[in-house]
Every structure is written in C-alpha cells, then in structure tokens.
C-alpha positions, 0 to 999 in steps of 0.5 A: 509465512505469517506474522500476526501483529502482537497488540497491546489490546484486542484488534479485528483478525484481518488488521493484525494479519496485514503484513507487508511481506518482499516475498511473493510467489509468481501465481497470477492473480485473477482479474475477478480478484483484482477486480474485487481489490479496486472495488474495496478501495473505490468504497474508501472515505474521503474529504467532501466524497471527492474521490481523489484517488486513481491507481495505474495497474499492470500485471504480467499477462501485459508485459509491457505495462508491467515492465513500465511500472517496474522500471519506475522502482528503485534498484532495491525494491526491483530485487525482490518486487519483480516476483510480484504479479500485479503492480499498481501505482496510487495517485492522488488529485491534487485540487478539488473538481467542483471549484478548483481549490486544493485539496490538502487532504488528497494523500490522506484520502489516498491512502485511505483507499489503499488501505481499504485495498490492503485489507480486501487484499489480506482478506483474500489471502493475498499479500500487499507491500507498499512502496515509497521507493519509485521514481516519481518523475520517472513515473509521471513522464512514463506512465503519463500522469497528467498536470494536477495529479501526484505520484505516491506509492507502488504496491506490489499485491500477489500471493505469498512466496516461500522466504527462500526466493530472496536474498538473505539480507532479505530474509533476515528483514522478513524474519525481522518481530513487527514493531509499532511504538507505543500508544503512549508515544503517539497518542495525547489527551485533549491537547498536545503531551498530556498522556491518556488516562492510566486505564487507557494505557 
C-alpha cells in the first residue's frame, strides 16, 4: 500500500513515500539489510558528535529476544506489531561521555538517528512504524538498560503486508489520508508569531 505525501512544495521522493503502516508481511529481513539500516542510523549528526543513540534489536530468528521486546509493547500495538519480523528499541545516553554533564539534546539526536534508519528503510522497499506505546519501566528492567540511559521508542520493521491482515478498525486507520499541519502554523519569520513572507507560503 503506497501513500505518498501530498506536499505544498516539492520534496525528495524518499521523504514523500516514508510513512508508518501497521500491515506487515512476516517475510524475514535479511541480516545484511538489517545491518544497512543500523549503519544509516550510525551516521546521523549529533551534538558534539556524542552519538548518544543505542539500539536493542530483536528478530524472529531469535524468538526469546523478540518476545522480550514484544512484551514491552502496549496491547494496542501488540495487536499488529507481532507480525513485523524485526523490533528495535531506541535508547538515549543522557549525559556526555567526556564530563558527565546532562545532554539536553540526547532525545533530539536519537530522533535524528532514527529518521536516518526510517529513510533507509524506505530506500530498501521496507516499512517501519515507530511507537511511543510501550512500557518504559518494563523495557528498562527486562532489557537490562543501565542507569543513565533512557528508552525512547520502539520501532517495528519489515516488508509491507496486505491490509487484510489487520483488524477492521486498524484497516480504517491505514486508509485515512495522511495529514500535516500547514507551514503557516508551524513556521515563523524571525521571531515567534511572525508569519513567513507571502512568497514563501
């Protein structure tokens, strides 16, 4: 199922095509392809090149690991994510390695690494769905995440599946048009509340 974004200005096709479906095929993602996704994430920019991202990865080839991550998802996400052959938990290191100061950009930088991964997903013909709906404390305990690190998001990765694999209410959600707030609502000129000049919007 393809749902390219209807953009107000031209953008790269990879950005237009990236979206977060819930219908996954159970076809495995090969190890070389998975390494390519993680390599894309590795080359994201970060504050002071700190690279605060960490990823806990599980595939269905290792059922105990996979089930451990799956069990951290909230029930609403488990209803569809169990078909995805790969689950990834992104984690942020919350202080700087050099001096231990708090890194207020850690979540931002983990998000950049995740977006690199998501765009590489699209480039390879795969799909991915990031999720905030997981039990943070269960993930921290069951995945043995050390002090100073924070679970950020769970990401389901795999090949696109048929819409029919989803429950009816999820099928309806998949069919809804994609929406974004207009630039006039999210972008200001020079200072907060000042609209962009009319030639731009």
